[in-house]
N, C-alpha and C positions, 0 to 999 in steps of 0.2 A: 188643551183646556188649562186654564190658570188655576193654581192652587190658592190664589189670593182670596181671602174671605170677602163676603159682601160687607161693605162698611155701613155702619149706622150713621145717624145724623151727628154723632159726636165727632171728635177730632179725626181728620182724614190725613192720610199721608200726602204731602205735597207732591204734585204731579212730576216735578223735576226729580225728586228723590225716588219716587216710584219707578220712573224711567231708568234711573241709574241702577236701582236694585235689580230690575229686569235685565238690563244689559249685562250685568255681572252674574246672573243666575242665582241670585240670593232671595228669591221670592219666599223661600221657606221661613225666613225670619219673621214674616207676617202671618204665619199659619194660625197663630192663636190670638190675633189682633182683636177679634170679636169678644174675647174673654177679658181683655184688659179694661181697667177703669180709665177714665179720662186722664188722670195724672200720670198713670203708667204709659199711656199712649204718647203723651207729650214727652215724657222722659225717653222713650224708645226712639221717637223721631229725632230728638236732640242727639242721642248717642249715634244713630245711623248717619246723621249729617256730619259727624266728626270722624267718620271712617273714610280713609283714603283707599277706595276700592282698587284703584290702579296699583298702588303700592302693595296692597294685600295680595293681589294677583301675582305680582312679580315675586314677592316673598314665597308664595305657595310654589311657584315654578322652581325655586331654588331649594326646596325642602330636602332634596336628595343629595345636594352638593355637600361635599365634605368641607368643613372649615379648615383654614390653614392657621396653625398655631404660630405665634411669634417665636423667633429664635430663643433658645434657652437663655442666652445672655440678657435678653430683654425681660425675662420673667423673674419674679422674686416673690418670696412669701409675703403674705399680708402681715402687717405689724400686729402684735398681740396687744390687746387692751391692757393698760396698766392695772394691776391688782392692788386694791387698797385693803388695809387690815380690817376695816369694818365690814367690808363686803365678804371677805373670806370668813370672818367670824360668823356671819349670818348664815352661811351654808354649812 
């Protein structure tokens, strides 16, 4: 049984996006769809269309991998912003 809410006559999720969401097991994103106003639905659709679900899946698979830090010789401290007298006086 799908957790997708029954859609009203307002903005609907495009079928291709709905299929993509289902293939990636992200139906929960639409759980409160019926509570959203028209403009929020449109915004959510736009946001979801901007998600690369394949990349997200790959990143999730890598979540336990340890990152390799660059060699010490390649690392340096960040430069310190210059202090000006007026800013020091204000604090």
